[in-house]
Biopython code that builds the backbone (N, CA, C, O; Angstrom):
import numpy as np
from Bio.PDB.StructureBuilder import StructureBuilder

atoms = [
    (1, "UNK", "N", (0.739, -1.149, 0.036)),
    (1, "UNK", "CA", (-0.272, -0.002, 0.024)),
    (1, "UNK", "C", (0.681, 1.110, -0.465)),
    (1, "UNK", "O", (0.554, 1.794, -1.480)),
    (2, "UNK", "N", (1.992, 1.164, 0.774)),
    (2, "UNK", "CA", (2.921, 2.413, 0.608)),
    (2, "UNK", "C", (3.456, 2.568, -0.426)),
    (2, "UNK", "O", (3.637, 3.760, -0.678)),
    (3, "UNK", "N", (3.918, 1.665, -1.408)),
    (3, "UNK", "CA", (4.184, 1.609, -2.732)),
    (3, "UNK", "C", (3.393, 2.627, -3.777)),
    (3, "UNK", "O", (3.768, 3.521, -4.535)),
    (4, "UNK", "N", (1.796, 1.897, -3.353)),
    (4, "UNK", "CA", (0.962, 2.656, -4.478)),
    (4, "UNK", "C", (0.798, 3.893, -3.666)),
    (4, "UNK", "O", (0.667, 4.792, -4.498)),
    (5, "UNK", "N", (0.748, 4.314, -2.681)),
    (5, "UNK", "CA", (0.270, 5.775, -2.229)),
    (5, "UNK", "C", (1.814, 6.688, -2.903)),
    (5, "UNK", "O", (1.828, 7.848, -3.316)),
    (6, "UNK", "N", (2.861, 5.830, -2.839)),
    (6, "UNK", "CA", (3.866, 6.829, -3.150)),
    (6, "UNK", "C", (4.009, 7.020, -4.593)),
    (6, "UNK", "O", (4.572, 8.041, -4.987)),
    (7, "UNK", "N", (3.505, 6.038, -5.543)),
    (7, "UNK", "CA", (3.534, 6.315, -6.845)),
    (7, "UNK", "C", (2.104, 7.104, -7.278)),
    (7, "UNK", "O", (2.016, 7.542, -8.425)),
    (8, "UNK", "N", (1.191, 7.241, -6.500)),
    (8, "UNK", "CA", (0.378, 8.372, -6.745)),
    (8, "UNK", "C", (0.273, 9.409, -6.281)),
    (8, "UNK", "O", (-0.408, 10.223, -6.905)),
    (9, "UNK", "N", (0.974, 9.870, -4.842)),
    (9, "UNK", "CA", (1.260, 10.943, -4.474)),
    (9, "UNK", "C", (2.563, 11.750, -4.516)),
    (9, "UNK", "O", (2.557, 12.953, -4.252)),
    (10, "UNK", "N", (3.690, 11.081, -4.852)),
    (10, "UNK", "CA", (4.882, 11.543, -5.154)),
    (10, "UNK", "C", (5.756, 11.190, -6.702)),
    (10, "UNK", "O", (6.918, 11.452, -7.015)),
    (11, "UNK", "N", (4.593, 10.453, -7.519)),
    (11, "UNK", "CA", (5.142, 10.117, -9.111)),
    (11, "UNK", "C", (6.320, 9.146, -9.079)),
    (11, "UNK", "O", (6.964, 9.012, -10.120)),
    (12, "UNK", "N", (6.688, 8.413, -7.927)),
    (12, "UNK", "CA", (7.682, 7.644, -8.249)),
    (12, "UNK", "C", (6.942, 6.036, -9.352)),
    (12, "UNK", "O", (5.747, 5.863, -9.590)),
    (13, "UNK", "N", (7.963, 5.226, -9.758)),
    (13, "UNK", "CA", (7.754, 4.552, -10.679)),
    (13, "UNK", "C", (8.110, 3.342, -10.519)),
    (13, "UNK", "O", (9.300, 3.106, -10.307)),
    (14, "UNK", "N", (7.438, 2.600, -10.564)),
    (14, "UNK", "CA", (8.197, 0.677, -10.756)),
    (14, "UNK", "C", (8.300, 0.346, -9.266)),
    (14, "UNK", "O", (7.448, 0.691, -8.448)),
    (15, "UNK", "N", (9.208, -0.223, -9.025)),
    (15, "UNK", "CA", (9.385, -0.398, -7.677)),
    (15, "UNK", "C", (10.279, 0.379, -6.619)),
    (15, "UNK", "O", (10.721, -0.110, -5.579)),
    (16, "UNK", "N", (10.478, 1.766, -7.105)),
    (16, "UNK", "CA", (11.088, 2.707, -6.462)),
    (16, "UNK", "C", (9.952, 3.386, -5.446)),
    (16, "UNK", "O", (8.758, 3.191, -5.671)),
    (17, "UNK", "N", (10.413, 4.234, -4.259)),
    (17, "UNK", "CA", (9.370, 4.732, -3.735)),
    (17, "UNK", "C", (10.814, 5.910, -3.330)),
    (17, "UNK", "O", (12.034, 5.758, -3.389)),
    (18, "UNK", "N", (9.935, 7.065, -2.920)),
    (18, "UNK", "CA", (10.866, 8.085, -2.315)),
    (18, "UNK", "C", (11.221, 7.888, -0.902)),
    (18, "UNK", "O", (10.835, 6.916, -0.253)),
    (19, "UNK", "N", (12.080, 8.978, -0.365)),
    (19, "UNK", "CA", (12.895, 8.588, 0.843)),
    (19, "UNK", "C", (11.703, 8.395, 1.990)),
    (19, "UNK", "O", (11.480, 7.469, 2.769)),
    (20, "UNK", "N", (11.068, 9.600, 1.771)),
    (20, "UNK", "CA", (9.826, 9.513, 3.235)),
    (20, "UNK", "C", (9.245, 8.335, 3.119)),
    (20, "UNK", "O", (9.325, 7.695, 4.168)),
    (21, "UNK", "N", (8.534, 7.635, 2.021)),
    (21, "UNK", "CA", (7.885, 6.549, 1.788)),
    (21, "UNK", "C", (8.869, 5.112, 2.220)),
    (21, "UNK", "O", (8.391, 4.108, 2.748)),
    (22, "UNK", "N", (10.181, 5.276, 1.894)),
    (22, "UNK", "CA", (10.846, 3.960, 2.286)),
    (22, "UNK", "C", (11.152, 4.223, 3.659)),
    (22, "UNK", "O", (11.115, 3.174, 4.302)),
    (23, "UNK", "N", (11.409, 5.110, 4.275)),
    (23, "UNK", "CA", (11.564, 5.356, 6.095)),
    (23, "UNK", "C", (10.263, 4.735, 6.242)),
    (23, "UNK", "O", (10.446, 3.558, 6.551)),
    (24, "UNK", "N", (9.071, 5.000, 6.159)),
    (24, "UNK", "CA", (7.805, 4.707, 6.280)),
    (24, "UNK", "C", (7.863, 3.075, 6.583)),
    (24, "UNK", "O", (8.015, 2.560, 7.690)),
    (25, "UNK", "N", (7.755, 2.613, 5.717)),
    (25, "UNK", "CA", (7.919, 1.062, 5.135)),
    (25, "UNK", "C", (8.939, 0.373, 6.056)),
    (25, "UNK", "O", (8.578, -0.598, 6.719)),
    (26, "UNK", "N", (10.402, 0.911, 6.134)),
    (26, "UNK", "CA", (11.023, 0.516, 7.362)),
    (26, "UNK", "C", (10.527, 0.411, 8.638)),
    (26, "UNK", "O", (10.585, -0.663, 9.237)),
    (27, "UNK", "N", (9.942, 1.613, 9.233)),
    (27, "UNK", "CA", (9.422, 1.529, 10.134)),
    (27, "UNK", "C", (8.500, 0.525, 10.455)),
    (27, "UNK", "O", (8.524, -0.112, 11.508)),
    (28, "UNK", "N", (7.480, 0.347, 9.318)),
    (28, "UNK", "CA", (5.985, -0.198, 9.575)),
    (28, "UNK", "C", (6.774, -1.881, 9.806)),
    (28, "UNK", "O", (6.410, -2.555, 10.770)),
    (29, "UNK", "N", (7.447, -2.223, 9.196)),
    (29, "UNK", "CA", (7.912, -3.631, 9.397)),
    (29, "UNK", "C", (8.299, -3.800, 10.320)),
    (29, "UNK", "O", (7.761, -4.697, 10.969)),
    (30, "UNK", "N", (9.531, -3.006, 10.982)),
    (30, "UNK", "CA", (10.064, -2.871, 12.356)),
    (30, "UNK", "C", (9.304, -3.111, 13.344)),
    (30, "UNK", "O", (9.670, -3.831, 14.274)),
    (31, "UNK", "N", (8.126, -2.540, 13.289)),
    (31, "UNK", "CA", (7.025, -2.306, 14.407)),
    (31, "UNK", "C", (6.306, -3.333, 14.052)),
    (31, "UNK", "O", (5.414, -3.449, 14.893)),
    (32, "UNK", "N", (6.187, -4.456, 12.940)),
    (32, "UNK", "CA", (5.495, -5.340, 12.761)),
    (32, "UNK", "C", (5.970, -6.360, 13.456)),
    (32, "UNK", "O", (5.281, -6.981, 14.265)),
    (33, "UNK", "N", (7.468, -6.680, 13.142)),
    (33, "UNK", "CA", (8.432, -7.502, 13.591)),
    (33, "UNK", "C", (8.321, -7.659, 14.926)),
    (33, "UNK", "O", (8.244, -8.804, 15.371)),
    (34, "UNK", "N", (8.299, -6.716, 15.660)),
    (34, "UNK", "CA", (8.387, -6.246, 17.362)),
    (34, "UNK", "C", (7.233, -6.507, 17.889)),
    (34, "UNK", "O", (7.196, -6.448, 19.118)),
    (35, "UNK", "N", (6.042, -6.845, 17.205)),
    (35, "UNK", "CA", (4.573, -6.687, 17.977)),
    (35, "UNK", "C", (4.545, -8.197, 18.719)),
    (35, "UNK", "O", (4.786, -9.285, 18.196)),
    (36, "UNK", "N", (4.180, -7.913, 20.074)),
    (36, "UNK", "CA", (3.888, -8.808, 20.796)),
    (36, "UNK", "C", (2.634, -9.808, 20.404)),
    (36, "UNK", "O", (2.514, -10.894, 20.971)),
    (37, "UNK", "N", (1.817, -9.411, 19.511)),
    (37, "UNK", "CA", (0.307, -9.987, 19.323)),
    (37, "UNK", "C", (0.173, -10.410, 17.983)),
    (37, "UNK", "O", (-0.911, -10.734, 17.498)),
    (38, "UNK", "N", (1.471, -10.416, 17.242)),
    (38, "UNK", "CA", (1.209, -10.526, 15.820)),
    (38, "UNK", "C", (0.526, -12.086, 15.297)),
    (38, "UNK", "O", (-0.080, -12.254, 14.239)),
    (39, "UNK", "N", (0.752, -12.933, 16.134)),
    (39, "UNK", "CA", (0.183, -14.271, 15.950)),
    (39, "UNK", "C", (-1.058, -14.371, 16.031)),
    (39, "UNK", "O", (-1.551, -15.133, 15.198)),
    (40, "UNK", "N", (-1.924, -13.760, 16.901)),
    (40, "UNK", "CA", (-3.070, -13.602, 17.623)),
    (40, "UNK", "C", (-4.227, -12.088, 16.596)),
    (40, "UNK", "O", (-5.443, -12.029, 16.419)),
    (41, "UNK", "N", (-3.292, -11.293, 16.236)),
    (41, "UNK", "CA", (-4.088, -10.189, 16.022)),
    (41, "UNK", "C", (-3.906, -9.999, 14.426)),
    (41, "UNK", "O", (-2.935, -10.294, 13.730)),
    (42, "UNK", "N", (-5.425, -9.281, 13.976)),
    (42, "UNK", "CA", (-5.020, -9.422, 12.749)),
    (42, "UNK", "C", (-4.918, -7.741, 12.241)),
    (42, "UNK", "O", (-4.484, -7.458, 11.125)),
    (43, "UNK", "N", (-5.285, -6.904, 13.023)),
    (43, "UNK", "CA", (-5.373, -5.411, 12.352)),
    (43, "UNK", "C", (-4.688, -4.709, 13.608)),
    (43, "UNK", "O", (-4.767, -5.053, 14.787)),
    (44, "UNK", "N", (-3.779, -3.297, 12.876)),
    (44, "UNK", "CA", (-3.071, -2.533, 14.048)),
    (44, "UNK", "C", (-4.325, -1.779, 14.802)),
    (44, "UNK", "O", (-4.380, -1.568, 16.013)),
    (45, "UNK", "N", (-5.321, -1.419, 13.828)),
    (45, "UNK", "CA", (-6.420, -0.140, 14.160)),
    (45, "UNK", "C", (-7.093, -0.702, 15.424)),
    (45, "UNK", "O", (-7.428, 0.153, 16.243)),
    (46, "UNK", "N", (-7.360, -2.026, 15.741)),
    (46, "UNK", "CA", (-8.038, -2.575, 16.545)),
    (46, "UNK", "C", (-7.171, -3.261, 18.396)),
    (46, "UNK", "O", (-7.616, -3.808, 19.405)),
    (47, "UNK", "N", (-6.077, -2.882, 18.018)),
    (47, "UNK", "CA", (-5.023, -3.114, 18.997)),
    (47, "UNK", "C", (-5.261, -2.150, 20.287)),
    (47, "UNK", "O", (-5.408, -0.948, 20.064)),
    (48, "UNK", "N", (-5.304, -2.617, 21.600)),
    (48, "UNK", "CA", (-5.224, -1.739, 22.868)),
    (48, "UNK", "C", (-3.508, -1.063, 22.953)),
    (48, "UNK", "O", (-3.198, -0.012, 23.516)),
    (49, "UNK", "N", (-2.734, -1.846, 22.351)),
    (49, "UNK", "CA", (-1.117, -0.769, 22.438)),
    (49, "UNK", "C", (-1.209, -0.359, 21.208)),
    (49, "UNK", "O", (-1.698, -0.981, 20.265)),
    (50, "UNK", "N", (-0.615, 0.979, 21.202)),
    (50, "UNK", "CA", (-0.453, 1.612, 20.018)),
    (50, "UNK", "C", (0.900, 1.980, 19.896)),
    (50, "UNK", "O", (1.221, 3.117, 20.242)),
    (51, "UNK", "N", (1.933, 1.025, 19.363)),
    (51, "UNK", "CA", (3.581, 0.704, 19.370)),
    (51, "UNK", "C", (3.928, 1.674, 18.267)),
    (51, "UNK", "O", (5.130, 1.903, 18.135)),
    (52, "UNK", "N", (2.854, 2.458, 17.220)),
    (52, "UNK", "CA", (3.719, 3.233, 16.329)),
    (52, "UNK", "C", (3.646, 4.622, 17.208)),
    (52, "UNK", "O", (2.769, 4.853, 18.041)),
    (53, "UNK", "N", (4.769, 5.538, 16.855)),
    (53, "UNK", "CA", (4.857, 6.781, 17.420)),
    (53, "UNK", "C", (3.679, 7.694, 16.878)),
    (53, "UNK", "O", (3.328, 7.178, 15.817)),
    (54, "UNK", "N", (2.985, 8.715, 17.108)),
    (54, "UNK", "CA", (1.891, 9.300, 17.013)),
    (54, "UNK", "C", (1.870, 9.740, 15.524)),
    (54, "UNK", "O", (0.932, 9.419, 14.794)),
    (55, "UNK", "N", (2.999, 10.536, 15.053)),
    (55, "UNK", "CA", (3.317, 11.036, 13.907)),
    (55, "UNK", "C", (3.287, 9.999, 12.836)),
    (55, "UNK", "O", (2.533, 10.101, 11.868)),
    (56, "UNK", "N", (4.245, 8.832, 13.039)),
    (56, "UNK", "CA", (4.123, 7.455, 12.034)),
    (56, "UNK", "C", (2.635, 7.407, 11.960)),
    (56, "UNK", "O", (2.186, 7.583, 10.827)),
    (57, "UNK", "N", (1.799, 7.215, 12.882)),
    (57, "UNK", "CA", (0.337, 6.315, 13.022)),
    (57, "UNK", "C", (-0.547, 7.138, 11.738)),
    (57, "UNK", "O", (-1.268, 6.738, 10.825)),
    (58, "UNK", "N", (-0.054, 8.557, 12.217)),
    (58, "UNK", "CA", (-1.084, 9.594, 11.145)),
    (58, "UNK", "C", (-0.558, 9.213, 9.702)),
    (58, "UNK", "O", (-1.384, 8.872, 8.855)),
    (59, "UNK", "N", (0.663, 9.256, 9.422)),
    (59, "UNK", "CA", (1.015, 8.911, 8.183)),
    (59, "UNK", "C", (0.789, 7.770, 7.732)),
    (59, "UNK", "O", (0.524, 7.912, 6.538)),
    (60, "UNK", "N", (0.739, 6.563, 8.057)),
    (60, "UNK", "CA", (0.380, 5.302, 7.836)),
    (60, "UNK", "C", (-1.032, 5.054, 8.110)),
    (60, "UNK", "O", (-1.377, 3.873, 8.089)),
    (61, "UNK", "N", (-2.095, 6.118, 8.413)),
    (61, "UNK", "CA", (-3.332, 6.134, 8.174)),
    (61, "UNK", "C", (-3.430, 6.988, 6.768)),
    (61, "UNK", "O", (-4.231, 6.604, 5.917)),
    (62, "UNK", "N", (-2.772, 7.919, 6.576)),
    (62, "UNK", "CA", (-2.778, 8.502, 5.399)),
    (62, "UNK", "C", (-2.800, 7.644, 4.288)),
    (62, "UNK", "O", (-3.660, 7.725, 3.412)),
    (63, "UNK", "N", (-1.847, 6.791, 4.292)),
    (63, "UNK", "CA", (-1.499, 5.917, 3.427)),
    (63, "UNK", "C", (-2.857, 5.079, 3.061)),
    (63, "UNK", "O", (-3.519, 5.187, 2.028)),
    (64, "UNK", "N", (-3.063, 4.348, 4.006)),
    (64, "UNK", "CA", (-4.195, 3.585, 4.081)),
    (64, "UNK", "C", (-5.465, 4.031, 3.507)),
    (64, "UNK", "O", (-6.175, 3.227, 2.903)),
    (65, "UNK", "N", (-5.808, 5.291, 3.658)),
    (65, "UNK", "CA", (-7.049, 6.055, 3.369)),
    (65, "UNK", "C", (-6.764, 6.376, 2.251)),
    (65, "UNK", "O", (-7.813, 6.330, 1.609)),
    (66, "UNK", "N", (-5.782, 6.747, 1.484)),
    (66, "UNK", "CA", (-5.515, 7.025, 0.110)),
    (66, "UNK", "C", (-5.249, 5.586, -0.769)),
    (66, "UNK", "O", (-6.061, 5.244, -1.628)),
    (67, "UNK", "N", (-4.188, 4.882, -0.509)),
    (67, "UNK", "CA", (-4.472, 3.546, -1.308)),
    (67, "UNK", "C", (-5.471, 2.636, -1.142)),
    (67, "UNK", "O", (-5.824, 2.029, -2.154)),
    (68, "UNK", "N", (-6.103, 2.354, 0.065)),
    (68, "UNK", "CA", (-7.089, 1.147, 0.411)),
    (68, "UNK", "C", (-8.267, 1.114, -0.476)),
    (68, "UNK", "O", (-8.658, 0.025, -0.895)),
    (69, "UNK", "N", (-8.877, 2.227, -0.806)),
    (69, "UNK", "CA", (-10.016, 2.359, -1.742)),
    (69, "UNK", "C", (-9.444, 2.052, -3.274)),
    (69, "UNK", "O", (-10.202, 1.682, -4.171)),
    (70, "UNK", "N", (-8.142, 2.232, -3.449)),
    (70, "UNK", "CA", (-7.496, 1.874, -5.112)),
    (70, "UNK", "C", (-7.280, 0.398, -4.903)),
    (70, "UNK", "O", (-7.243, -0.222, -5.966)),
    (71, "UNK", "N", (-7.147, -0.240, -3.953)),
    (71, "UNK", "CA", (-6.920, -1.617, -4.174)),
    (71, "UNK", "C", (-7.662, -2.331, -4.846)),
    (71, "UNK", "O", (-7.216, -3.246, -5.538)),
    (72, "UNK", "N", (-9.081, -2.007, -4.753)),
    (72, "UNK", "CA", (-10.170, -2.921, -5.256)),
    (72, "UNK", "C", (-9.565, -3.055, -6.911)),
    (72, "UNK", "O", (-9.701, -4.111, -7.527)),
    (73, "UNK", "N", (-9.032, -2.099, -7.394)),
    (73, "UNK", "CA", (-8.807, -1.900, -8.603)),
    (73, "UNK", "C", (-7.651, -2.885, -9.409)),
    (73, "UNK", "O", (-7.780, -3.385, -10.526)),
    (74, "UNK", "N", (-6.737, -2.973, -8.679)),
    (74, "UNK", "CA", (-5.220, -3.502, -8.719)),
    (74, "UNK", "C", (-5.209, -4.939, -8.072)),
    (74, "UNK", "O", (-4.701, -6.006, -8.415)),
    (75, "UNK", "N", (-5.772, -4.644, -7.282)),
    (75, "UNK", "CA", (-5.764, -6.352, -6.197)),
    (75, "UNK", "C", (-7.088, -6.777, -5.647)),
    (75, "UNK", "O", (-7.151, -6.995, -4.437)),
    (76, "UNK", "N", (-8.390, -6.953, -6.556)),
    (76, "UNK", "CA", (-9.588, -7.080, -6.075)),
    (76, "UNK", "C", (-9.748, -7.992, -5.159)),
    (76, "UNK", "O", (-10.534, -7.818, -4.228)),
    (77, "UNK", "N", (-8.940, -9.217, -5.312)),
    (77, "UNK", "CA", (-9.210, -10.619, -4.391)),
    (77, "UNK", "C", (-8.637, -10.196, -3.115)),
    (77, "UNK", "O", (-9.366, -10.302, -2.129)),
    (78, "UNK", "N", (-7.437, -9.727, -2.963)),
    (78, "UNK", "CA", (-6.893, -9.213, -1.798)),
    (78, "UNK", "C", (-7.544, -8.331, -0.923)),
    (78, "UNK", "O", (-7.533, -8.552, 0.288)),
    (79, "UNK", "N", (-8.321, -6.994, -1.580)),
    (79, "UNK", "CA", (-9.275, -6.071, -1.055)),
    (79, "UNK", "C", (-10.695, -6.623, -0.308)),
    (79, "UNK", "O", (-11.225, -6.309, 0.758)),
    (80, "UNK", "N", (-11.057, -7.578, -1.354)),
    (80, "UNK", "CA", (-12.282, -8.230, -0.743)),
    (80, "UNK", "C", (-12.053, -9.087, 0.564)),
    (80, "UNK", "O", (-12.873, -9.094, 1.482)),
    (81, "UNK", "N", (-10.824, -9.841, 0.581)),
    (81, "UNK", "CA", (-10.561, -10.672, 1.662)),
    (81, "UNK", "C", (-10.164, -9.833, 2.768)),
    (81, "UNK", "O", (-10.468, -10.119, 3.926)),
    (82, "UNK", "N", (-9.506, -8.821, 2.460)),
    (82, "UNK", "CA", (-9.275, -7.934, 4.110)),
    (82, "UNK", "C", (-10.351, -7.464, 4.340)),
    (82, "UNK", "O", (-10.740, -7.561, 5.504)),
    (83, "UNK", "N", (-11.199, -6.813, 3.382)),
    (83, "UNK", "CA", (-12.720, -6.442, 4.178)),
    (83, "UNK", "C", (-13.302, -7.875, 4.637)),
    (83, "UNK", "O", (-13.567, -7.951, 5.837)),
    (84, "UNK", "N", (-13.483, -8.751, 4.038)),
    (84, "UNK", "CA", (-14.190, -9.986, 4.926)),
    (84, "UNK", "C", (-13.334, -10.214, 6.320)),
    (84, "UNK", "O", (-13.842, -10.189, 7.442)),
    (85, "UNK", "N", (-12.461, -10.356, 6.141)),
    (85, "UNK", "CA", (-11.469, -10.271, 7.544)),
    (85, "UNK", "C", (-11.643, -9.220, 8.471)),
    (85, "UNK", "O", (-11.399, -9.602, 9.616)),
    (86, "UNK", "N", (-11.947, -8.138, 8.397)),
    (86, "UNK", "CA", (-11.954, -7.127, 9.130)),
    (86, "UNK", "C", (-13.817, -7.282, 9.719)),
    (86, "UNK", "O", (-14.177, -7.033, 10.870)),
    (87, "UNK", "N", (-14.437, -7.589, 8.962)),
    (87, "UNK", "CA", (-15.615, -7.871, 9.426)),
    (87, "UNK", "C", (-15.802, -8.492, 10.388)),
    (87, "UNK", "O", (-16.412, -8.203, 11.417)),
    (88, "UNK", "N", (-14.988, -9.878, 9.921)),
    (88, "UNK", "CA", (-15.351, -11.235, 11.014)),
    (88, "UNK", "C", (-14.653, -11.141, 12.022)),
    (88, "UNK", "O", (-14.950, -11.848, 12.985)),
    (89, "UNK", "N", (-13.271, -10.048, 12.121)),
    (89, "UNK", "CA", (-12.668, -9.857, 12.877)),
    (89, "UNK", "C", (-13.548, -8.980, 14.253)),
    (89, "UNK", "O", (-13.633, -9.278, 15.444)),
    (90, "UNK", "N", (-14.140, -7.759, 13.438)),
    (90, "UNK", "CA", (-14.909, -6.934, 14.591)),
    (90, "UNK", "C", (-16.322, -7.944, 15.096)),
    (90, "UNK", "O", (-16.809, -7.442, 16.109)),
    (91, "UNK", "N", (-16.922, -8.945, 14.745)),
    (91, "UNK", "CA", (-17.846, -9.578, 14.966)),
    (91, "UNK", "C", (-17.138, -10.343, 15.870)),
    (91, "UNK", "O", (-17.693, -10.231, 16.963)),
    (92, "UNK", "N", (-16.036, -11.173, 15.942)),
    (92, "UNK", "CA", (-15.385, -11.838, 17.073)),
    (92, "UNK", "C", (-15.287, -10.741, 18.381)),
    (92, "UNK", "O", (-15.903, -10.973, 19.421)),
    (93, "UNK", "N", (-14.550, -9.673, 18.232)),
    (93, "UNK", "CA", (-14.451, -8.468, 18.969)),
    (93, "UNK", "C", (-15.348, -8.408, 19.993)),
    (93, "UNK", "O", (-15.226, -8.412, 21.218)),
    (94, "UNK", "N", (-16.630, -8.329, 18.960)),
    (94, "UNK", "CA", (-18.165, -7.920, 20.001)),
    (94, "UNK", "C", (-18.563, -8.997, 20.813)),
    (94, "UNK", "O", (-19.007, -8.866, 21.954)),
    (95, "UNK", "N", (-18.391, -10.141, 20.174)),
    (95, "UNK", "CA", (-18.777, -11.604, 20.775)),
    (95, "UNK", "C", (-18.104, -11.620, 22.161)),
    (95, "UNK", "O", (-18.578, -11.898, 23.262)),
    (96, "UNK", "N", (-17.101, -11.314, 21.866)),
    (96, "UNK", "CA", (-15.937, -11.241, 23.061)),
    (96, "UNK", "C", (-16.359, -10.340, 24.272)),
    (96, "UNK", "O", (-16.306, -10.625, 25.468)),
    (97, "UNK", "N", (-16.834, -9.075, 23.619)),
    (97, "UNK", "CA", (-16.892, -8.114, 24.494)),
    (97, "UNK", "C", (-18.381, -8.783, 25.513)),
    (97, "UNK", "O", (-18.341, -9.054, 26.713)),
    (98, "UNK", "N", (-19.301, -8.883, 24.811)),
    (98, "UNK", "CA", (-20.460, -9.578, 25.207)),
    (98, "UNK", "C", (-20.326, -10.660, 26.125)),
    (98, "UNK", "O", (-21.139, -10.710, 27.048)),
    (99, "UNK", "N", (-19.434, -11.544, 26.034)),
    (99, "UNK", "CA", (-19.285, -12.394, 26.861)),
    (99, "UNK", "C", (-18.751, -12.255, 27.948)),
    (99, "UNK", "O", (-19.189, -12.872, 28.919)),
    (100, "UNK", "N", (-17.540, -11.308, 28.066)),
    (100, "UNK", "CA", (-16.970, -10.575, 29.329)),
    (100, "UNK", "C", (-18.196, -9.484, 29.974)),
    (100, "UNK", "O", (-17.977, -9.079, 31.116)),
    (101, "UNK", "N", (-19.164, -9.117, 29.446)),
    (101, "UNK", "CA", (-20.077, -8.054, 29.975)),
    (101, "UNK", "C", (-21.228, -9.340, 30.776)),
    (101, "UNK", "O", (-21.904, -9.062, 31.766)),
    (102, "UNK", "N", (-21.236, -10.186, 30.360)),
    (102, "UNK", "CA", (-22.472, -11.279, 31.122)),
    (102, "UNK", "C", (-21.902, -12.106, 32.193)),
    (102, "UNK", "O", (-22.616, -12.844, 32.872)),
    (103, "UNK", "N", (-20.443, -11.985, 32.387)),
    (103, "UNK", "CA", (-19.896, -12.640, 33.566)),
    (103, "UNK", "C", (-20.116, -12.303, 34.601)),
    (103, "UNK", "O", (-19.625, -12.896, 35.561)),
]
sb = StructureBuilder()
sb.init_structure("model")
sb.init_model(0)
sb.init_chain("A")
sb.init_seg("    ")
for serial, (resi, resn, name, xyz) in enumerate(atoms, 1):
    if name == "N":
        sb.init_residue(resn, " ", resi, " ")
    sb.init_atom(name, np.array(xyz, "f"), 0.0, 1.0, " ", f" {name:<3s}", serial, name[0])
structure = sb.get_structure()
């Protein structure tokens, strides 16, 4: 998604990304590597721990807001799978919250 964003916003071509987007990619991969919940967690947006610095979190949100809707045209299967997984994950979280409330 960062590459797609960089191509659209910064005019890069092919496999190349600008310095700013390259740094964001490295940061995101580093944070993902260090995530204590990566086995059980699907989406960072639902995490209770926000391990991204606030400025980097805003940058990655901008990337997702811009590139997310465009994924349907270049990677439709991946995009629909992602949406389906997000809906399923939200349902699971709601069920868990209800179960805790009823205890």
